[in-house]
Structure formats: structure tokens, C-alpha cells
mmCIF file of the N, C-alpha and C atoms, coordinates in Angstrom:
data_MODEL
# 
_entry.id   MODEL 
# 
loop_
_atom_site.group_PDB 
_atom_site.id 
_atom_site.type_symbol 
_atom_site.label_atom_id 
_atom_site.label_alt_id 
_atom_site.label_comp_id 
_atom_site.label_asym_id 
_atom_site.label_entity_id 
_atom_site.label_seq_id 
_atom_site.pdbx_PDB_ins_code 
_atom_site.Cartn_x 
_atom_site.Cartn_y 
_atom_site.Cartn_z 
_atom_site.occupancy 
_atom_site.B_iso_or_equiv 
_atom_site.pdbx_formal_charge 
_atom_site.auth_seq_id 
_atom_site.auth_comp_id 
_atom_site.auth_asym_id 
_atom_site.auth_atom_id 
_atom_site.pdbx_PDB_model_num 
ATOM 1   N N  . MET A 1 1  ? 18.267 30.815 -13.302 1.00 0.00 ? 1  MET A N  1 
ATOM 2   C CA . MET A 1 1  ? 18.396 29.936 -12.219 1.00 0.00 ? 1  MET A CA 1 
ATOM 3   C C  . MET A 1 1  ? 16.528 29.546 -12.078 1.00 0.00 ? 1  MET A C  1 
ATOM 4   N N  . SER A 1 2  ? 15.750 28.171 -12.578 1.00 0.00 ? 2  SER A N  1 
ATOM 5   C CA . SER A 1 2  ? 14.600 27.953 -12.529 1.00 0.00 ? 2  SER A CA 1 
ATOM 6   C C  . SER A 1 2  ? 13.964 28.179 -11.160 1.00 0.00 ? 2  SER A C  1 
ATOM 7   N N  . ASN A 1 3  ? 12.447 28.665 -11.540 1.00 0.00 ? 3  ASN A N  1 
ATOM 8   C CA . ASN A 1 3  ? 11.644 29.147 -10.272 1.00 0.00 ? 3  ASN A CA 1 
ATOM 9   C C  . ASN A 1 3  ? 10.382 28.028 -9.983  1.00 0.00 ? 3  ASN A C  1 
ATOM 10  N N  . ARG A 1 4  ? 10.873 26.603 -9.999  1.00 0.00 ? 4  ARG A N  1 
ATOM 11  C CA . ARG A 1 4  ? 9.708  25.816 -9.905  1.00 0.00 ? 4  ARG A CA 1 
ATOM 12  C C  . ARG A 1 4  ? 9.668  25.253 -8.391  1.00 0.00 ? 4  ARG A C  1 
ATOM 13  N N  . SER A 1 5  ? 8.035  25.747 -8.280  1.00 0.00 ? 5  SER A N  1 
ATOM 14  C CA . SER A 1 5  ? 7.690  25.548 -6.793  1.00 0.00 ? 5  SER A CA 1 
ATOM 15  C C  . SER A 1 5  ? 7.443  23.847 -6.522  1.00 0.00 ? 5  SER A C  1 
ATOM 16  N N  . ASN A 1 6  ? 7.590  22.973 -7.273  1.00 0.00 ? 6  ASN A N  1 
ATOM 17  C CA . ASN A 1 6  ? 7.136  21.817 -7.093  1.00 0.00 ? 6  ASN A CA 1 
ATOM 18  C C  . ASN A 1 6  ? 8.649  20.895 -6.953  1.00 0.00 ? 6  ASN A C  1 
ATOM 19  N N  . ARG A 1 7  ? 9.767  21.723 -6.667  1.00 0.00 ? 7  ARG A N  1 
ATOM 20  C CA . ARG A 1 7  ? 11.168 20.696 -6.755  1.00 0.00 ? 7  ARG A CA 1 
ATOM 21  C C  . ARG A 1 7  ? 11.054 20.050 -4.938  1.00 0.00 ? 7  ARG A C  1 
ATOM 22  N N  . VAL A 1 8  ? 12.232 19.070 -4.498  1.00 0.00 ? 8  VAL A N  1 
ATOM 23  C CA . VAL A 1 8  ? 11.825 18.487 -3.310  1.00 0.00 ? 8  VAL A CA 1 
ATOM 24  C C  . VAL A 1 8  ? 12.751 18.815 -2.226  1.00 0.00 ? 8  VAL A C  1 
ATOM 25  N N  . LEU A 1 9  ? 12.233 20.064 -1.255  1.00 0.00 ? 9  LEU A N  1 
ATOM 26  C CA . LEU A 1 9  ? 13.295 20.800 -1.027  1.00 0.00 ? 9  LEU A CA 1 
ATOM 27  C C  . LEU A 1 9  ? 14.061 20.358 0.196   1.00 0.00 ? 9  LEU A C  1 
ATOM 28  N N  . VAL A 1 10 ? 13.848 18.729 0.810   1.00 0.00 ? 10 VAL A N  1 
ATOM 29  C CA . VAL A 1 10 ? 14.525 17.499 1.402   1.00 0.00 ? 10 VAL A CA 1 
ATOM 30  C C  . VAL A 1 10 ? 15.037 16.520 0.511   1.00 0.00 ? 10 VAL A C  1 
ATOM 31  N N  . PRO A 1 11 ? 16.024 16.301 -0.415  1.00 0.00 ? 11 PRO A N  1 
ATOM 32  C CA . PRO A 1 11 ? 16.272 15.413 -1.529  1.00 0.00 ? 11 PRO A CA 1 
ATOM 33  C C  . PRO A 1 11 ? 15.890 13.946 -1.189  1.00 0.00 ? 11 PRO A C  1 
ATOM 34  N N  . GLN A 1 12 ? 16.146 13.491 0.447   1.00 0.00 ? 12 GLN A N  1 
ATOM 35  C CA . GLN A 1 12 ? 15.978 12.213 1.233   1.00 0.00 ? 12 GLN A CA 1 
ATOM 36  C C  . GLN A 1 12 ? 14.659 11.959 1.531   1.00 0.00 ? 12 GLN A C  1 
ATOM 37  N N  . ALA A 1 13 ? 13.921 13.330 1.351   1.00 0.00 ? 13 ALA A N  1 
ATOM 38  C CA . ALA A 1 13 ? 12.492 12.583 1.303   1.00 0.00 ? 13 ALA A CA 1 
ATOM 39  C C  . ALA A 1 13 ? 11.597 12.479 -0.097  1.00 0.00 ? 13 ALA A C  1 
ATOM 40  N N  . LYS A 1 14 ? 12.177 12.332 -1.641  1.00 0.00 ? 14 LYS A N  1 
ATOM 41  C CA . LYS A 1 14 ? 11.670 12.115 -2.468  1.00 0.00 ? 14 LYS A CA 1 
ATOM 42  C C  . LYS A 1 14 ? 10.767 10.803 -2.524  1.00 0.00 ? 14 LYS A C  1 
ATOM 43  N N  . GLU A 1 15 ? 11.690 9.908  -2.134  1.00 0.00 ? 15 GLU A N  1 
ATOM 44  C CA . GLU A 1 15 ? 11.118 8.680  -1.840  1.00 0.00 ? 15 GLU A CA 1 
ATOM 45  C C  . GLU A 1 15 ? 9.856  8.600  -1.331  1.00 0.00 ? 15 GLU A C  1 
ATOM 46  N N  . GLY A 1 16 ? 10.368 8.927  -0.051  1.00 0.00 ? 16 GLY A N  1 
ATOM 47  C CA . GLY A 1 16 ? 8.914  8.912  0.735   1.00 0.00 ? 16 GLY A CA 1 
ATOM 48  C C  . GLY A 1 16 ? 7.764  9.565  0.365   1.00 0.00 ? 16 GLY A C  1 
ATOM 49  N N  . LEU A 1 17 ? 7.898  10.301 -0.011  1.00 0.00 ? 17 LEU A N  1 
ATOM 50  C CA . LEU A 1 17 ? 6.945  11.180 -1.193  1.00 0.00 ? 17 LEU A CA 1 
ATOM 51  C C  . LEU A 1 17 ? 6.512  10.693 -2.460  1.00 0.00 ? 17 LEU A C  1 
ATOM 52  N N  . ASN A 1 18 ? 6.936  9.819  -2.692  1.00 0.00 ? 18 ASN A N  1 
ATOM 53  C CA . ASN A 1 18 ? 6.282  9.191  -3.645  1.00 0.00 ? 18 ASN A CA 1 
ATOM 54  C C  . ASN A 1 18 ? 5.865  8.204  -3.123  1.00 0.00 ? 18 ASN A C  1 
ATOM 55  N N  . ARG A 1 19 ? 6.180  7.560  -2.677  1.00 0.00 ? 19 ARG A N  1 
ATOM 56  C CA . ARG A 1 19 ? 5.323  6.337  -2.066  1.00 0.00 ? 19 ARG A CA 1 
ATOM 57  C C  . ARG A 1 19 ? 3.812  7.224  -1.666  1.00 0.00 ? 19 ARG A C  1 
ATOM 58  N N  . PHE A 1 20 ? 4.029  8.196  -0.722  1.00 0.00 ? 20 PHE A N  1 
ATOM 59  C CA . PHE A 1 20 ? 3.000  8.968  -0.315  1.00 0.00 ? 20 PHE A CA 1 
ATOM 60  C C  . PHE A 1 20 ? 1.690  9.145  -1.156  1.00 0.00 ? 20 PHE A C  1 
ATOM 61  N N  . LYS A 1 21 ? 2.488  9.695  -2.203  1.00 0.00 ? 21 LYS A N  1 
ATOM 62  C CA . LYS A 1 21 ? 1.662  9.580  -3.290  1.00 0.00 ? 21 LYS A CA 1 
ATOM 63  C C  . LYS A 1 21 ? 0.886  8.769  -4.080  1.00 0.00 ? 21 LYS A C  1 
ATOM 64  N N  . MET A 1 22 ? 1.769  7.690  -4.004  1.00 0.00 ? 22 MET A N  1 
ATOM 65  C CA . MET A 1 22 ? 1.032  6.287  -5.149  1.00 0.00 ? 22 MET A CA 1 
ATOM 66  C C  . MET A 1 22 ? 0.034  5.911  -4.171  1.00 0.00 ? 22 MET A C  1 
ATOM 67  N N  . GLU A 1 23 ? -0.083 6.258  -2.339  1.00 0.00 ? 23 GLU A N  1 
ATOM 68  C CA . GLU A 1 23 ? -0.801 5.182  -1.159  1.00 0.00 ? 23 GLU A CA 1 
ATOM 69  C C  . GLU A 1 23 ? -2.227 6.161  -1.904  1.00 0.00 ? 23 GLU A C  1 
ATOM 70  N N  . ALA A 1 24 ? -1.882 7.446  -2.175  1.00 0.00 ? 24 ALA A N  1 
ATOM 71  C CA . ALA A 1 24 ? -3.237 8.589  -2.109  1.00 0.00 ? 24 ALA A CA 1 
ATOM 72  C C  . ALA A 1 24 ? -3.651 7.793  -3.056  1.00 0.00 ? 24 ALA A C  1 
ATOM 73  N N  . ALA A 1 25 ? -3.134 7.922  -4.367  1.00 0.00 ? 25 ALA A N  1 
ATOM 74  C CA . ALA A 1 25 ? -3.224 7.157  -6.010  1.00 0.00 ? 25 ALA A CA 1 
ATOM 75  C C  . ALA A 1 25 ? -3.984 6.269  -5.733  1.00 0.00 ? 25 ALA A C  1 
ATOM 76  N N  . SER A 1 26 ? -3.891 4.981  -4.858  1.00 0.00 ? 26 SER A N  1 
ATOM 77  C CA . SER A 1 26 ? -4.418 3.750  -4.994  1.00 0.00 ? 26 SER A CA 1 
ATOM 78  C C  . SER A 1 26 ? -5.950 3.760  -3.871  1.00 0.00 ? 26 SER A C  1 
ATOM 79  N N  . GLU A 1 27 ? -6.025 4.869  -3.356  1.00 0.00 ? 27 GLU A N  1 
ATOM 80  C CA . GLU A 1 27 ? -7.123 5.175  -2.056  1.00 0.00 ? 27 GLU A CA 1 
ATOM 81  C C  . GLU A 1 27 ? -7.960 5.767  -3.370  1.00 0.00 ? 27 GLU A C  1 
ATOM 82  N N  . VAL A 1 28 ? -7.887 6.161  -4.177  1.00 0.00 ? 28 VAL A N  1 
ATOM 83  C CA . VAL A 1 28 ? -9.250 7.518  -4.782  1.00 0.00 ? 28 VAL A CA 1 
ATOM 84  C C  . VAL A 1 28 ? -9.093 6.467  -6.047  1.00 0.00 ? 28 VAL A C  1 
ATOM 85  N N  . GLY A 1 29 ? -8.775 5.215  -6.381  1.00 0.00 ? 29 GLY A N  1 
ATOM 86  C CA . GLY A 1 29 ? -8.270 4.576  -7.707  1.00 0.00 ? 29 GLY A CA 1 
ATOM 87  C C  . GLY A 1 29 ? -8.040 5.040  -8.756  1.00 0.00 ? 29 GLY A C  1 
ATOM 88  N N  . VAL A 1 30 ? -6.558 5.692  -8.572  1.00 0.00 ? 30 VAL A N  1 
ATOM 89  C CA . VAL A 1 30 ? -6.235 6.175  -9.960  1.00 0.00 ? 30 VAL A CA 1 
ATOM 90  C C  . VAL A 1 30 ? -5.065 5.604  -10.015 1.00 0.00 ? 30 VAL A C  1 
ATOM 91  N N  . SER A 1 31 ? -4.679 4.760  -10.952 1.00 0.00 ? 31 SER A N  1 
ATOM 92  C CA . SER A 1 31 ? -3.357 3.838  -11.058 1.00 0.00 ? 31 SER A CA 1 
ATOM 93  C C  . SER A 1 31 ? -2.396 4.655  -11.737 1.00 0.00 ? 31 SER A C  1 
ATOM 94  N N  . LEU A 1 32 ? -1.166 4.960  -10.867 1.00 0.00 ? 32 LEU A N  1 
ATOM 95  C CA . LEU A 1 32 ? -0.170 5.719  -11.076 1.00 0.00 ? 32 LEU A CA 1 
ATOM 96  C C  . LEU A 1 32 ? 0.786  4.540  -11.649 1.00 0.00 ? 32 LEU A C  1 
ATOM 97  N N  . LYS A 1 33 ? 1.762  5.367  -12.903 1.00 0.00 ? 33 LYS A N  1 
ATOM 98  C CA . LYS A 1 33 ? 3.031  4.384  -12.565 1.00 0.00 ? 33 LYS A CA 1 
ATOM 99  C C  . LYS A 1 33 ? 4.420  4.987  -12.041 1.00 0.00 ? 33 LYS A C  1 
ATOM 100 N N  . GLU A 1 34 ? 5.479  4.395  -12.396 1.00 0.00 ? 34 GLU A N  1 
ATOM 101 C CA . GLU A 1 34 ? 6.484  5.210  -12.006 1.00 0.00 ? 34 GLU A CA 1 
ATOM 102 C C  . GLU A 1 34 ? 7.019  5.990  -13.167 1.00 0.00 ? 34 GLU A C  1 
ATOM 103 N N  . GLY A 1 35 ? 7.198  6.971  -12.564 1.00 0.00 ? 35 GLY A N  1 
ATOM 104 C CA . GLY A 1 35 ? 7.938  8.087  -13.795 1.00 0.00 ? 35 GLY A CA 1 
ATOM 105 C C  . GLY A 1 35 ? 6.780  8.847  -14.082 1.00 0.00 ? 35 GLY A C  1 
ATOM 106 N N  . TYR A 1 36 ? 6.741  9.172  -15.346 1.00 0.00 ? 36 TYR A N  1 
ATOM 107 C CA . TYR A 1 36 ? 5.634  10.076 -16.517 1.00 0.00 ? 36 TYR A CA 1 
ATOM 108 C C  . TYR A 1 36 ? 4.479  9.767  -16.204 1.00 0.00 ? 36 TYR A C  1 
ATOM 109 N N  . ASN A 1 37 ? 3.631  10.461 -15.808 1.00 0.00 ? 37 ASN A N  1 
ATOM 110 C CA . ASN A 1 37 ? 2.220  10.305 -15.660 1.00 0.00 ? 37 ASN A CA 1 
ATOM 111 C C  . ASN A 1 37 ? 1.199  11.426 -16.383 1.00 0.00 ? 37 ASN A C  1 
ATOM 112 N N  . GLY A 1 38 ? 1.770  12.157 -17.282 1.00 0.00 ? 38 GLY A N  1 
ATOM 113 C CA . GLY A 1 38 ? 0.913  13.070 -17.848 1.00 0.00 ? 38 GLY A CA 1 
ATOM 114 C C  . GLY A 1 38 ? 0.092  12.685 -18.795 1.00 0.00 ? 38 GLY A C  1 
ATOM 115 N N  . ASP A 1 39 ? -0.305 11.023 -18.860 1.00 0.00 ? 39 ASP A N  1 
ATOM 116 C CA . ASP A 1 39 ? -1.540 11.132 -19.299 1.00 0.00 ? 39 ASP A CA 1 
ATOM 117 C C  . ASP A 1 39 ? -2.670 11.093 -18.672 1.00 0.00 ? 39 ASP A C  1 
ATOM 118 N N  . LEU A 1 40 ? -2.571 11.282 -17.144 1.00 0.00 ? 40 LEU A N  1 
ATOM 119 C CA . LEU A 1 40 ? -3.794 11.365 -16.486 1.00 0.00 ? 40 LEU A CA 1 
ATOM 120 C C  . LEU A 1 40 ? -4.802 12.820 -16.634 1.00 0.00 ? 40 LEU A C  1 
ATOM 121 N N  . THR A 1 41 ? -5.935 12.676 -16.539 1.00 0.00 ? 41 THR A N  1 
ATOM 122 C CA . THR A 1 41 ? -6.908 13.846 -16.638 1.00 0.00 ? 41 THR A CA 1 
ATOM 123 C C  . THR A 1 41 ? -7.060 15.037 -15.231 1.00 0.00 ? 41 THR A C  1 
ATOM 124 N N  . SER A 1 42 ? -7.247 15.927 -15.633 1.00 0.00 ? 42 SER A N  1 
ATOM 125 C CA . SER A 1 42 ? -7.181 16.468 -14.805 1.00 0.00 ? 42 SER A CA 1 
ATOM 126 C C  . SER A 1 42 ? -7.678 16.395 -13.538 1.00 0.00 ? 42 SER A C  1 
ATOM 127 N N  . ARG A 1 43 ? -9.181 15.849 -13.802 1.00 0.00 ? 43 ARG A N  1 
ATOM 128 C CA . ARG A 1 43 ? -9.507 15.251 -12.726 1.00 0.00 ? 43 ARG A CA 1 
ATOM 129 C C  . ARG A 1 43 ? -8.714 14.210 -11.753 1.00 0.00 ? 43 ARG A C  1 
ATOM 130 N N  . GLU A 1 44 ? -8.429 13.282 -12.549 1.00 0.00 ? 44 GLU A N  1 
ATOM 131 C CA . GLU A 1 44 ? -7.653 12.209 -11.610 1.00 0.00 ? 44 GLU A CA 1 
ATOM 132 C C  . GLU A 1 44 ? -6.301 12.942 -10.494 1.00 0.00 ? 44 GLU A C  1 
ATOM 133 N N  . ALA A 1 45 ? -5.919 13.409 -11.729 1.00 0.00 ? 45 ALA A N  1 
ATOM 134 C CA . ALA A 1 45 ? -4.240 14.181 -10.866 1.00 0.00 ? 45 ALA A CA 1 
ATOM 135 C C  . ALA A 1 45 ? -5.073 15.131 -9.824  1.00 0.00 ? 45 ALA A C  1 
ATOM 136 N N  . GLY A 1 46 ? -6.011 15.925 -9.891  1.00 0.00 ? 46 GLY A N  1 
ATOM 137 C CA . GLY A 1 46 ? -6.839 16.541 -8.725  1.00 0.00 ? 46 GLY A CA 1 
ATOM 138 C C  . GLY A 1 46 ? -7.269 15.750 -7.793  1.00 0.00 ? 46 GLY A C  1 
ATOM 139 N N  . SER A 1 47 ? -7.209 14.658 -8.157  1.00 0.00 ? 47 SER A N  1 
ATOM 140 C CA . SER A 1 47 ? -8.032 13.634 -6.608  1.00 0.00 ? 47 SER A CA 1 
ATOM 141 C C  . SER A 1 47 ? -6.974 13.251 -6.211  1.00 0.00 ? 47 SER A C  1 
ATOM 142 N N  . VAL A 1 48 ? -5.828 12.809 -6.995  1.00 0.00 ? 48 VAL A N  1 
ATOM 143 C CA . VAL A 1 48 ? -4.622 12.156 -6.131  1.00 0.00 ? 48 VAL A CA 1 
ATOM 144 C C  . VAL A 1 48 ? -3.798 13.450 -5.140  1.00 0.00 ? 48 VAL A C  1 
ATOM 145 N N  . GLY A 1 49 ? -3.928 14.446 -5.736  1.00 0.00 ? 49 GLY A N  1 
ATOM 146 C CA . GLY A 1 49 ? -3.434 15.653 -4.785  1.00 0.00 ? 49 GLY A CA 1 
ATOM 147 C C  . GLY A 1 49 ? -4.411 16.425 -3.935  1.00 0.00 ? 49 GLY A C  1 
ATOM 148 N N  . GLY A 1 50 ? -5.678 16.135 -4.113  1.00 0.00 ? 50 GLY A N  1 
ATOM 149 C CA . GLY A 1 50 ? -6.841 16.261 -2.919  1.00 0.00 ? 50 GLY A CA 1 
ATOM 150 C C  . GLY A 1 50 ? -6.712 15.421 -1.489  1.00 0.00 ? 50 GLY A C  1 
ATOM 151 N N  . GLN A 1 51 ? -6.196 14.147 -2.054  1.00 0.00 ? 51 GLN A N  1 
ATOM 152 C CA . GLN A 1 51 ? -6.525 13.314 -1.123  1.00 0.00 ? 51 GLN A CA 1 
ATOM 153 C C  . GLN A 1 51 ? -4.952 13.285 -0.522  1.00 0.00 ? 51 GLN A C  1 
ATOM 154 N N  . MET A 1 52 ? -4.316 13.385 -1.105  1.00 0.00 ? 52 MET A N  1 
ATOM 155 C CA . MET A 1 52 ? -2.933 13.787 -0.432  1.00 0.00 ? 52 MET A CA 1 
ATOM 156 C C  . MET A 1 52 ? -2.995 15.120 0.878   1.00 0.00 ? 52 MET A C  1 
ATOM 157 N N  . VAL A 1 53 ? -3.165 16.450 -0.087  1.00 0.00 ? 53 VAL A N  1 
ATOM 158 C CA . VAL A 1 53 ? -4.219 17.260 1.407   1.00 0.00 ? 53 VAL A CA 1 
ATOM 159 C C  . VAL A 1 53 ? -4.890 16.827 2.430   1.00 0.00 ? 53 VAL A C  1 
ATOM 160 N N  . LYS A 1 54 ? -5.851 16.177 1.921   1.00 0.00 ? 54 LYS A N  1 
ATOM 161 C CA . LYS A 1 54 ? -6.635 15.762 3.248   1.00 0.00 ? 54 LYS A CA 1 
ATOM 162 C C  . LYS A 1 54 ? -6.038 14.731 4.445   1.00 0.00 ? 54 LYS A C  1 
ATOM 163 N N  . LYS A 1 55 ? -5.041 14.121 3.746   1.00 0.00 ? 55 LYS A N  1 
ATOM 164 C CA . LYS A 1 55 ? -4.454 13.168 4.718   1.00 0.00 ? 55 LYS A CA 1 
ATOM 165 C C  . LYS A 1 55 ? -3.613 13.889 5.823   1.00 0.00 ? 55 LYS A C  1 
ATOM 166 N N  . MET A 1 56 ? -2.666 15.153 4.871   1.00 0.00 ? 56 MET A N  1 
ATOM 167 C CA . MET A 1 56 ? -1.868 15.845 5.189   1.00 0.00 ? 56 MET A CA 1 
ATOM 168 C C  . MET A 1 56 ? -2.402 16.256 6.534   1.00 0.00 ? 56 MET A C  1 
ATOM 169 N N  . VAL A 1 57 ? -4.087 17.243 6.190   1.00 0.00 ? 57 VAL A N  1 
ATOM 170 C CA . VAL A 1 57 ? -4.463 17.908 7.290   1.00 0.00 ? 57 VAL A CA 1 
ATOM 171 C C  . VAL A 1 57 ? -4.893 17.139 8.188   1.00 0.00 ? 57 VAL A C  1 
ATOM 172 N N  . GLU A 1 58 ? -5.542 15.352 8.118   1.00 0.00 ? 58 GLU A N  1 
ATOM 173 C CA . GLU A 1 58 ? -5.860 15.012 9.405   1.00 0.00 ? 58 GLU A CA 1 
ATOM 174 C C  . GLU A 1 58 ? -4.403 14.644 10.020  1.00 0.00 ? 58 GLU A C  1 
ATOM 175 N N  . ALA A 1 59 ? -3.334 14.587 9.284   1.00 0.00 ? 59 ALA A N  1 
ATOM 176 C CA . ALA A 1 59 ? -2.151 14.361 10.563  1.00 0.00 ? 59 ALA A CA 1 
ATOM 177 C C  . ALA A 1 59 ? -1.545 15.340 11.393  1.00 0.00 ? 59 ALA A C  1 
ATOM 178 N N  . TYR A 1 60 ? -1.803 16.483 10.460  1.00 0.00 ? 60 TYR A N  1 
ATOM 179 C CA . TYR A 1 60 ? -1.745 17.822 11.185  1.00 0.00 ? 60 TYR A CA 1 
ATOM 180 C C  . TYR A 1 60 ? -2.574 17.874 12.706  1.00 0.00 ? 60 TYR A C  1 
ATOM 181 N N  . GLU A 1 61 ? -3.340 17.317 12.348  1.00 0.00 ? 61 GLU A N  1 
ATOM 182 C CA . GLU A 1 61 ? -4.847 17.664 13.091  1.00 0.00 ? 61 GLU A CA 1 
ATOM 183 C C  . GLU A 1 61 ? -4.903 17.070 14.113  1.00 0.00 ? 61 GLU A C  1 
ATOM 184 N N  . SER A 1 62 ? -4.526 15.492 13.699  1.00 0.00 ? 62 SER A N  1 
ATOM 185 C CA . SER A 1 62 ? -4.580 14.801 15.104  1.00 0.00 ? 62 SER A CA 1 
ATOM 186 C C  . SER A 1 62 ? -2.908 14.930 16.133  1.00 0.00 ? 62 SER A C  1 
ATOM 187 N N  . ASN A 1 63 ? -2.340 15.242 15.227  1.00 0.00 ? 63 ASN A N  1 
ATOM 188 C CA . ASN A 1 63 ? -0.981 16.172 16.071  1.00 0.00 ? 63 ASN A CA 1 
ATOM 189 C C  . ASN A 1 63 ? -1.316 17.348 17.297  1.00 0.00 ? 63 ASN A C  1 
ATOM 190 N N  . LEU A 1 64 ? -2.136 17.993 16.804  1.00 0.00 ? 64 LEU A N  1 
ATOM 191 C CA . LEU A 1 64 ? -2.718 19.316 17.807  1.00 0.00 ? 64 LEU A CA 1 
ATOM 192 C C  . LEU A 1 64 ? -3.426 18.741 18.824  1.00 0.00 ? 64 LEU A C  1 
ATOM 193 N N  . LYS A 1 65 ? -4.028 17.953 19.211  1.00 0.00 ? 65 LYS A N  1 
ATOM 194 C CA . LYS A 1 65 ? -4.917 16.677 19.920  1.00 0.00 ? 65 LYS A CA 1 
ATOM 195 C C  . LYS A 1 65 ? -3.617 16.696 21.295  1.00 0.00 ? 65 LYS A C  1 
# 
């Protein structure tokens, strides 16, 4: 059995996660395409992931209030 940590735990959420990723990428100026994006630089991929985490933390903090 594969020990991949980036699998979607709730398959119904996959579409929403992809929309979230595309939205975060557009906010930081990275153009993603559907499917494989292995041609991104580490900086581009990191900025997309960082933006996603930033938005998740903001959402969590706003729910605490």
C-alpha cells in the first residue's frame, strides 16, 4: 500500500480543493493548468501552497471570533 500524504481523504472534496488551488494561484499570479503542473518552478509552487495556507489560517481565525 502506498504511503502518500497528499491524497484526498474525502473524495467529494477534490473538486473544491482544485478550485481553491486555482483561486490561490491566480491571486499570486501563477497560471496553473488542469492536470499536470510539473513545469512550475519551486518558487511558483511554493507561493501557491503558501497562499492556500494563508487563506486557511485566516478562515480558521475568523471562525474563532
